[in-house]
N, C-alpha and C positions, 0 to 999 in steps of 0.2 A: 747201790747199783753203780759200779765202775766199769761196766761192760761195754757201753757205748750204744746199746740198743734196749728196747723196752723189755723188762723182765717181769714174769708173773710169778707169784708163789702163793702158797696156801699152808696154813698150819692147823692139823687136826680138824679137818672138816672140808666142806665144799665151798666155802667162801673164798674166791679168788681175788687177790690184790695185785694192781698194777704198780709197778715201781719204775718211773722213768729214769734215764741216765743221769747220774749226779745227785739223786735224791736217796733219802733213807727213811725207814718207817719202823717204829718200835714194836715188839712182840711181846706180850705179856704171857709168861709161862706159868700154868697153874701148878698145884702141888703135885699132881700126878706126873706133870711134865718135868718137874724138878727131879722127882724119884727116877723117872725114865732117863734123864740126862745122867745121874749119878751111876745108874746100873749099866748103860750102854755107851755112854759118852757120845751120844747122838740125840737128836730130836726129830719128832715126826714133822719135818718141814720139807716141803717138795718146792723144787725151783725149775721154772721153765724159761728157756732162752729162744728168742727169735721165733716163737710160735711152734717150735719143734717138740722133740721128746723132752721128758723132765726127769730130773734126778730127785731121790727122796732119802729120808733118813740121813740128813746132813750132820757131819761129825762137828764136835765142838771143842776138839782139842786145839789148842793155840798153834797156828802154823798155816802152811799152804797146803791145801788138799785139791785132789783132781779126780774127776769122774768122767766116764765116756758113756755116751748113748748114741750108738750108730756112729755117724761121722762127726758127731758133736763132741768137743772137748770143753768141758767146763771146769774152770779153776775157781776156787773161793779161798779166801783168807780169813782165818779166825784170829782177832785180837782182843785184848782186854782193855776196856775203856771206862774209867771211873767205875769200876765194880760190874760192868755190864760186859756180856760178850757181843763183839760186833762181827757180823759175817759179811764180808765184802766180796761180791761177786766180780771177778775179773776176766779178762780175755786171755786166750792162749797166745796171743800175738800183738804187739804193741809197735807202733812207728814212732821214732823219736825224730825231731827236727833239730839237727844241730848246725843248720846253715843260718845265714843272716836274712833269708828270705821266707816269707810265708809260702807253704807248699800245699798241694793237694794230693790226695791219694785216691787212685781208682782201683777197686776191688772187683773181680768178676770171674767169669769162666771162659775158657778158650772157645772160640767161634760161637759165643753167646752174647746176645745183646742185654742180657740181664745182669747189670752191674751197679754198684753204688759208688758215689763219690763222697769221699770224707774229707772234712777240713772246712776252711783252710786251717792248717796247723801253724801257729805262730813260732817264731824262733825260740829254740829250747823248750818247746812244749811237745806233748805226746798224745797220741789218740789210739784207741784200741780197734782192732779188726774184728768184725762180726764173726760169730762162732763157726758157722759152716764154712764161710770162705777163708777162715784162717786155717782150715784143714785142707782145702783143695782148690783154692782160688788163684787167680794171676793178680799180681800186685804191680800197678804202675805208679810213677810219680811225676809231678810237673810243678814248675813254679806257678804261685797263684797270681791272677790278674795280669798275666803277660801275654795271653792269647796263644800260648804254646799248646800243641798236642801232648798227649801223654807220652812218657818214655818207652823204650822197650820194656817188656814185661819180664818179671820173675815169678816163677811158680812157688806158692808157699809149701807145696808138697815137697819140692826139692830142697827148700829152705830148711824144713824141719829134719831132714836127714843129712843136711851137709852144714851144720852149725859152725860158727866161728869162721865164715868165709867173708871175702870181700870182692865185690864186683862194681863195675862202673855202669851207671845208667845215664842215658843222654837222649837229646832231641834227635830223632832219626831223619827229620825233614831237613834236607841240605838248603832248601830255599829261605829257611828262616834263620834268625840269629842263633848261634850255638849256645847250648848250656850243657853242663854236666855235673852230676853228682856223684859222690862215692856211697855205696850202700854196704854197711857192714852188718853181719848177721851174728848174733850171740844169743846166749840163752841165760836164764836165771839160774845162778850157780847153786841154788838151793834144791834144784830139781836135776838129779844126775843119774836116775835109774835107767831110763829108756827114752828113745825119742818121742814116744807118744805122750810122756808125762812132762817134757820140758815146756817151759814157758819162754817164748822167744822174743828177742828185742831186735828190731830193725832200726839201725841208726843211719839217717840220711845226713851226710856231711858234704862240705865243699870238696872238690876234687883236688883243690890246690889251696893251701894256706901258706902265705909268705910271712915268716915271723922275723922280727928285727930284735935280736939279742945282743946288739952291739952297744956300746956306750953313747952312740951318736945317732941322729936321724939318717935315713937313706932315702934315695929315690930309686925307683925301679921301672923297668919297661918289659912288657910281656909281648913276644912277637912270634908269629909262625916263622920258622926259618931253620937254617942249617947251622951246625955247630961252627963252620968255617966263616960264618958272617961276622964281620968286625962290627959293623954298624947295622942295627936291625932296621928293616924296611917294612915289612908287613906287620905293622904294630897292632896289637890286640888291645892293649890298655896300659896305662901308666899312672904312677902316683907316689906318694910320699908315705913313709911309715916312721912314726916316732919311735924312739928307743923303748923297748919293752912291749910294743904293741904288735898287732898282726893285721894282715889284709886277706880277706877271704875273697877267693876268685870263683865265680860260677860260670860265667859267660865265655867258655872257651870249648873248643872241640877236641875230643880225645882222639880224633882221626888224623891229627896233624902233629908235627914235631913243634915243641914248644922251647923257645930261647928265653931265658931269663937273664936280663942285664941289670946291674946296679951302679949306682954312682953315689960316692960318699962326699960330705962337705970338704972343700978345699982340694978336691981331686976332680978336674975338669973332664976326664975321660971316663967313658962307660967301661965296665969290666963285665965279662961273661961270668955269671954266678953259677948257672946250672943249665943243663940241657935235658929236656925230657922228651924222649923218644916214644911216638905212639905204639911202637912195637913191643914196649915194655909195660905191662899193666901195673 
């Protein structure tokens, strides 16, 4: 079970088994089941997600398979492991955390208090979105353990029909310290037939990464300001980056113009390296 929530299944009978997220359970197929598998390339296995409808006659061809029951989209992947067939139940949608901060994800419905909070998701880790909410839910993100409210929301239904898009999610409360993430939507390239069959990947990344590809270290200053400013005044943050390394910036507001200034060793003056206008997404 790689789905994120409890899965129930049963094989040839009324005995229902529970399979928590992250666990696995062996199934012994009798001789009639093996003949059935050879004839139909499927077995009499039923899978139920989130207490909703169930799929049956699971295919055993190696690869990624998809079935739809009502609003539920259920994906499962069949692989060969040491002579056995392994059926991995997966989600239609995953959130990847490519920031340097742990994040939380809130999934719910518009104008509805019925929502779930998933996470925290560690840096460079991922988490699946529950089945029904991955079809018509609203997804919000925030840094974990910082007391922030959740970001502006993006609708998963819009995501599924507008893959390969990028948008900025941010803290809308102007009284709190700002933060911003970039949300990149893509899909599993093995699923190309139609929007309802695609498996989607939501990558949460820093809205700004400063990378030093120079052969020397550099110092930088980020400030809210104008391109005409020679010396930054409204300084947001500053730091040093060693050659070949990067600095991830999360705590900035995308509703302001950002001035990036750098200073190199043996050069006493700051130089304007880049100007990011809030009007250009």
